[in-house]
N, C-alpha and C positions, 0 to 999 in steps of 0.2 A: 270625470264627475258625473254622477246621475242627475236626473233633473232636480231642482228645487221647486216643490210645490206652492204655488201661490193661490190663497184663498179668498177670492173678493167677497167683501160684504154683503153682496145681495146677488140673487139668481140672475144671471145673463148680463150682470155687470150695470144693472139697472141705477139710476141716480137718484138724488134726494128729491128731484121736482115731483115724484110720485108715480113714474112710470111703471106699470105692473107687467110680471114676467108673463110671458106667454106659456111657459111650460110650469108654471106653478102658481095656484092660485093664491092670491093673499087677501081674498074678502074677509077672513076671520080676524084678521089684523087690521083693518080699517077702523078710523078712530073717526068721531065726528068733527066736522068742520066748526072751527073754533073762530070767534071775533071778539076782540077786547077793545073797549075805551074809543071804539069809534074807528078803529084799524079795520084794513080790507081782510075778509075772512080767509083763513089759511087752514091747512091739515099738516099736523106734524108726524104723521105716521112713517114715513121713509126718512125722517130727519137723521137718524144713525148710518143710513147707508151712503157708501162712498161712490161718487161719480166715476164714470169711465176715465177721465183724465188722471185721477188718483191712483186708480188701478194700472193704468197704462205706465205712470211714472214708477211705481213701485216695482212692475215688472221690468222696466229698463234698468232700473238700478241692480236688480238681482239678477239680469241676464249679463252683467260683467263679472260674476261669480260662476256661472254656469248654466246648463240650460235649465229653462224655466216652463212649467206646464201649468195652466189654468186651471183650478178645481174649484166648481161653483158649490157654495155651502148651501145647497137645497137638499131635498129627499133622495137625491141619487148620490149623494157626497160618500157615504160609508163604503158604497162600491166601488166608486171613481178611485177612491184614496186606494183602496187595496190593489187595485188593478194597476194603477200609477206606481205605486211603491217608492216613492220618491226618497232621496236621501234626508232629507228635512223638509217640513212644511214651514212657510213663513205665514204666521196666522193673522188674519187681519179681519176676521168674521165676527159681526156682531150678532148674527141669528135673526130669527123670524118672530120671535114672541115667547114670552114667559120670563119668569124670574132667573132663570137658569140658561137664558138662550144662548149666551155667550160662552158657556162651557162646552157645547155640543161638538164642535170641531176638535179642541184638544181631548176631549173624551176619547172620541174615536181613533184620535193618532196613538191615545196610550193603549186602547183595545189592540189595535193592530201592531203595537211596538213600533212606531214610526215617530223619531224626533221631531220637534217642532219649538217655533220660537215664542217668546213671552210667556205670560203667566199660567199656571196650571188650571184645571177646571174649578178647584177649590176657591183659589184666589178670586179668578174671575167672578165667580157666583156670589161671593162674599161681597166684594168690592160693589157689585151691581144692586146689592141690598143695601142701601144707605144706612139703615139702622144697625144692621149686623157689623157693618163696617166701623161705625161710630163706637159700637161697644167694645170691639178689638181694640180701637185706637184709644179708648178710656182704659181698657184692662193696663195697656202698656204705657199709661201716663201721657199720651199725647193729646193737647186740647184741642177740643171740638166743641162746638156751640150745644147748648142745652138741647134737646128734642124729645119729641113722642112720636108713636105710630097710633094713626086713626083710620080705622077703618070703619067708622061711623062718627058723623058730627056730634053725637052726643059725648062721645069720650073727650071731647074737649073741654068738659067741666073741670077737669082737674088741672087744666093748662092755665098759667097766669104771667107767660112773659109776652108782652107786646111792645111794639111790633114784633112779629114773626114771618117767617116765609114758609109756604106751604107748598109741597111740590109732588110730584108720584115718587113712590118709594122704590120702583124698579125701572126707572127709564134715565138715558143719557141723552147728549147733545141739546141739553135745554127742553126737551120734551115735556111739555106741560107746565113750564115755567113762564107766565107772562106779566103784564103789568099788574093782574089782581093777584099777584101770588105774595105780594108784600102786604102783608094784612094789619090793620092797627087795632080792630076791634074784635072781639068775639064774634060778633055777626059776619063780619069777613072772613073771619077764618073759618067759621061754620060753612059758609055758602063755598068756600073754596075747597074744603075737604069733601063736600058734597059732589063738586064737579068732578073733582080726580076720581073719587069712588066710582062714580057712573060712567064718565068718559074712559077710564082705563082700566076698570075693573081690577083695582089693586088698591091698597091702602095709600094714604098720603103720609108723608113725614112732614112734621111741623117742627121747625127751627127757630131759636132765638136769633132775631136779626142782630148782626153787628154792623155798628155804623161806622168802621173806619175802613181803610184802604183795603183793596182786593188784589190778591197777586196769582199767578200761576206759574208753577215751578215742573219744568220737563226734569225727569230724571232718565238718565241714559247708561245702559250698561249693565253687565250681569255682575252678582255676587260682590264681592269687595270692590270691584272697579266701578260698580254703579255710583254717578255723580250727578249733582244737579247742574244743569245750564242757566246761564243768564236769567234773572228774574224777568218775569213779565207783569207789568202794573196794567190794570184796567182803569180808564181815564172815563169816569161816568158822565163827566162835563160836556162828552161829546155826544150824549144822547139826546133826544127830543128833551124839550123843557119840562113836559109835564111826565116825562117817563120815570120812574123810581130808580134808585141806584143799585139795580141788579142787572145780571147778565143774562137775560132769558130769550126765550124763542124770537122774538121781536127784535131784539137787538142782534142776535145772530143772524138770522135768517131773512128778515125783512127790510129793517132799516140799513143795514149793511148790506148795499148792492153794489156789483161792479160798477155800475154807471154814476154810483154817489157813494163811494165806500166811507165808513166811518174809521176815523184815525182814533181808535179806542185802546189800541195796545201800545204801550211803552216799554220798549225794552232796547238797552238793558233799563231795568227800572231805577229810579234815582231814590236810593233810600240810604241812610247811613250804615255804617258796617255791622253796627250790633244788631240792627233790625234784619239786615241779609242774611247774616249768619244764624239768626234764632229762625227765621222763614226756611233756611235751607236744613237747619238741624230737625226741625219738626217734620220737614218735608222727607228728609230721608228715612227718620223713625216711622213714618207713616208705612212708606213702601216697603220697610223690613218687617215692620209689624203685621202687614197684611199679605207678606210672603211674595209679593211682586217679583217680577223677573223681567229683565232685559229692558224695559222702558215703561214710564208710566207718566201720566201729567197729575199733578197734585193741586188742587184749588184751595186757596189760602186767604181768610180774610181777619182782619184786626178789629179787635173791640173798641171801644170809645177811648180807651187808654193806650190803645196802641199797641196791645199782646196780641199776636197773631193765633189763629186757630185753623185747624185743617177742616174745610168743608166737605171735601169729596175726594175720592181717589179713583182716577181711570187710568186701568191697566192696558186698554186697547185705544191710545191716543189718536185723536184726529191727525192726519199729516197731508194737508192739501199741498200741491207742488207749487202753485203760483205765488210767486214772491209778493205778489198785489194783495192777496186774498189774506184774512184776519185768520191765521192758523198758529196757534200759539207754539206749538211743538217746533214746527220749522223756523219759526221767527226766532224763537231761543237759540237755535242749532247755528242760525246764520251770526247770530251776535256772537258766538262762541267760535266762529271762524269754520264751521262745519257746513257742507254743501247737502243737499236733499240724498245724494248718494251716499254721502257718510253715515248718516243716521241709518238709512236702511242697512247698509252693509254692517254697521256696529252692532245692530239687534242681530243680525244673522249670525255673525262672528260668535257673539254671546252664546246663542243657542247652540252653535258648533262646539265650542269650549264647553259648554256644560254636558254635552252627551261623549266628550272625547273623540268627537270625530276628526279623521286626518284628511283634508282636502289640499290640492295645489290650487288655492285662491289668487 
């Protein structure tokens, strides 16, 4: 078997703490430091990038199936990919900036006609644009909260749903979502839209806030074999008393620390069969409507009447290997009796099957 290409999320295996790459300037992607509600200042510039332990864990799992070569998702990637010419690329690259950043690696794979795992460039770009994704969901009658896109605070004149959540249009890993993102008045929403427009250089998406329970659904497998893993519920009662009931950057990266972890995820979620079936139904519908492949994480929240709606779809889910870390996809997999290696191999095998490759795995 030829090498299986591994594409780290960041140049030189940098981590989310913001260490810069010596070979690639990231100054154009730097974001201002944020401080909210008295919390210590922080920067979310590198929040989407995996740390070295995650990249190593993926590499170790793939090494059980064949030879592994790491390919950095930087400016040298196209040439490196062509020279390596792997049998298949295991894609986990988030990119470095722009609304289509997650599409770069699979686009070059298609250009060089090299198989790869996961969703294609169109699906990745569509899901990263939260508004475009919601338009697709609405077309396919998948419930999602009312929303609008605001490139300027003055556009909020036609918005009437309060409270609402205001967040960046093209970011992941809770970037730009803080305690201030839950807005109860027009003035609060205008201030948050203005902050996002200036800080991230992109429009904001304004979404009607749903006051019910929130879940995350891990979808694993390709084609007809795609299936939901046990539901993960978010317990907002574990957040600080003054925190709003949303899973933002502070909850994900500041309040949840190795030395003081938040017990925020409940898996399997405790819910009746009808609700579980409905959440799984709309999650699979979203996965298929957006043409995701091999794996994805679907965020779902219920309204005040208990009816679930899809918030977002992430076709490049985070997979922290540490069982003590709050990482939804591996947590759901463990509840299903799957190891970390099982998840990675399932994604790899889904890609292999899609391309009709034959390996002695």
